[in-house]
N, C-alpha and C positions, 0 to 999 in steps of 0.2 A: 503492499501501499505504498504508495506517495502523495502529493499535491503540489509544492513548488518546485519552480526551478531557481536557483540565485541569478540575479540580474542586479548587482550591488551598482549599476551605473545610473540605476535609477529607482533605488531603495528596494529592491524584492529581496527577502530572505527565502532563503530555500536551500533546495538541495545542490550541491555543486556538481554540475553537468558533468565535468570532465572526470570527478570520482565515480559518477554512475556509468560514464563511458568504460573506466577501467574494470570496474566489478564485471559488465555484459561482457568485456574482453574476455577476463579471465574462464567465466562462464562457459563461453564458447569453447575455450581451449580443453576446459576438463569434459566436454560432450555432455555438457547439463542438460536437459532436454526442456526447451524454452518454448512454451504453446500460449494460445489465446485462451483465454478462460472460458468461453465456451468448449473449446476442445477439451479443457481441464474436466466441465462438468458432464461430457460424452463420454470420457475414460473411464470416469469413476462413475456412471449411471449401465457401462457394459461391462464392467467389471475388468477394463482393459489394464495396463501396467503404467502404475505414474511414479514410480520409484525416481527420486531426483528431478521431477516436474516441475517447473516453476511458472507460475503464471503471474504478470504486473496487472498493477490497475492504479489509476489516477485518480483522485476523488476532486471533483467542486466544478472544472472547468473554465480555469483563470485563462487568459491568454498566450503565456507560457508554455500551457501545457500541449498546446497544440504549434507554437511557434519554436519552444527548444525540445520539447518531450516527442513530439511526431517523430521529426528528422531524426532524434539522437536512437530512439529504439529500434528505427527504421536501418540504420548503419550497419545493424548486427541482425537484420533480420529476424527482429523480438516483437512476438506482436505485444501489445499493453490495450488495454479496455479504459477507457478515461467515463467515469460518471459524471454527468453534467447537473447541475442546478440549471432547470430551464427557463426561469423567469429571469435568471441573474445572464442567460445568454437572448434572453428576448430584450433586455434593457427595462425590466420592469422593478426590480430591486436590485440592490448589492448585500452585503453581507456584512453583520451586525457586529462582527470580532476585527472587520476591518474599520468600521465605523467607530470602536472604541479606540483604537489604533491611533486612528485620525485627531481622536478627541484629545488623547491623553499626550500625544507628541506636539498638536496644535495650540493648547490652552496657554493661558501667560499665566495664569493663575497660579499660586502654588498648593492651594490649598482644594481638593472639591471633594462634594457630598456625592454620592451614590446612594440609589433608594432601590432595595429590592423587594418589592412591595411592602411592607411596615419596617423591614429594617432598615437604616441606616449605618452606613461605611463611611468613614472619614481616612480619603487618601492624603498624604503630606508629599507634594510634588516638586522637593529641592535640587533634584539632583535629574540627568538622567537616567542613572541607574532607579532614581525610587519612581521615577514613571513609567520605564519598564516592567518595574516590578509589583506596581499598582494595576496596570494595564494586566498581564496575566492572571494576578489574584480576581479580578473583578470578568476577565474572561471564563475562569471555573467557575465562581458562584455564579453567574446568568446561564451555563449550560443547564441547573438543575431549576430553575423557574419556570413557573409556567408561563406560556408563550406568550402572553399579554403582558404581563411582568416585566419579562425581558426586553419587548421592543419598548416598553415605555420607560424603564430604568435608562434604556441607553438615548431615547429622545430629551429625558430630562435634564440627564447629565450632558448631552449637546448645548441645552438652554445657559445650564449652569458654569459649563466653560465656555462661554462666550465664543466657541467653533459651529461655524453653519456648517451642517453635513448637505454637501452638493445632490439633488436627485439623479446624478450618476456619478460611478464611481472614481476617481482620481484616478491616472494612468496606469498607478503599479498595482491596484486593487482591480484592475479592470478585466471583465470576462474574454474569452474568443468569442467571433463571430459564428452565425450559424454558417457562413461563408469557409472560414476558416475550419471548423469542423468536415465541412464536404473536402476539403484543400487535405485535409490530414488523413482522410479515410482512404487516400489515394498511397500515403504513406504507409497503409496497414494500420493506424489506429482504429480503434472500434469504439464505439459511444453506447452507454448504459442509462437507465434512469436515477436521479437522484432526488428526486421531490423538485418542487416548483420554487422553494422560497427557502427551503433547509432548514426550514424548526426541526428541532428536538420532537418526533411524533410522541412519544410518547404524553407530551407537554400540553396537544392540542387538543378540541374537540372531533367528534367522530364525521363532522362535515369535512372539517379541513383536513384530518387523516386522509380519509378518502381522497378528498380532491388533490392533494400532495401526490399522493402513487399514481391515482388514475391519469391526470393531465400530464405528470411529466412523461409520462408513457406514449400519451396520446403525439405530444409536441414532438418527440423523438423521431419516430414513425413518422410524423408530418416535415421532416427536416433532414434526417440524415439516410442513405442508404441501406444500411444494414444494422440497423437497431438491434443490440444485445439484448436478448429476452430475460434479465437477470436485475434484480432492484440490490441498489445499496442504500443501505439506512444513513441518516445521516449523524454525526457524531459514531454512531454504531456499537455504542456501550450495551451491555444486557439490559439495564431499563431503559433504555433508548427509544426502544419499540416493543410491542408486544403480539398477542393472538390476533388482536384487530387489526394489525397491520399483516400480519402475515395471512390473514385471511382475504384481505383485499386483494393483496398480488397475487394470492392462488386463484382468485377470481379473473384476475386479466391474463389468465393463461402462462404466467412467468415459469420460467424453470428454477428458480429460486431466489434467494438474497443474501447478500454480504454483510458482514457484521465488520466494528473496527479491533475488536481485541482478539490476542492470540489463542489458540485451542485446537484439538485436534480435528482430522478430518476424518469422518466416519465413511468407508466405500458403502457400505452395506444401506445408508442412509438415500443413495443415487438410483437403487437400482429400480424404481417405479416414479413415473410421473408422480402418484399419489401419493407417495412418501418423499418429494423434493425436497433436499433442504432449503430451510429458510434463516439457517442463523449460523452460516459457512464462517467460518473465523480467517483472519488475515492476520500476518505480521507486517509492522510498520520496517519502510525500509531504511537503513542505515547504511551509507555506503563506506563498508568495510568488509571486505568479501570474507576473512573469518566467520565475522557473525552472519552472514548471507550463508555461509556453509553451512553454519550451526544449525539456520533456519530448514534448509533442505535438508539434512541429515536426520531433523526431528531433536538436535540436541537442547536447540534453543528453548523448547515447547517445556523439555524436563527442568530446565532450568527455572523457567515462570513456573511451573508447578512447585517446584521446592521452596520459593522466593513467597509464592501462593501460601503454603503451608505453614512458612516460617511467622509469616503478618499473623 
């Protein structure tokens, strides 16, 4: 699971493209099986070998996903599926966490009060490090708020900070366009649905949850050539989705859905469409070859379990 690619010239923090390039080169030399996500699902469903098989995914749909990611993966003939937030590409929304970054970086105030429902938190912003720490702290807290409270927190903080949030995102927070997506398809990148506005689905009402899933799949089908029939949950923690979301994805006839936490993949769960998996785990990508090989071998999963048991 990847998200963004570093572009320091415009302030984009993310994965170093050269680091990914080195890892992909090593994986090719080791003859690891770099396959597409749909191919992985098919192999698991049909009981075909998947040892050392690796499927890469990218979340959200930022411009750098297509501009840097698509040609980079194509260099190594490596499939990759990008899960796009369709309202982001449509230009109707941009991400609340990017808005928080803009607020904390842009305010001239040295103290801000954030309201999370009935709770108030005071942040001292006396240094760049303090601003970064405050941004990270509020980001984590906002993830577990009801959707309405999360959006209200960001809007109110913007007013208090005297930072006007534009209707469209600044360049470093911009999405790819649908034309970018169609161009990236020519490099071999495929696309899957990742909701319309990227809410934590478990924090939404029934109508919004259904809309986010169904409309994102509809828009994707309208815009790209070969939409991948696999859903990706925003945030992707176990508490961020539930049986309501799984039922909605099933009704669309999709093959399954991806979470955002590591865990074991059980081939037996893929053997029939009736039992298609809707909680498929992923490892976060780090451009450090030993770590990647630990993920492929299963060692990283063992280490994750040990840490979880110790906690």
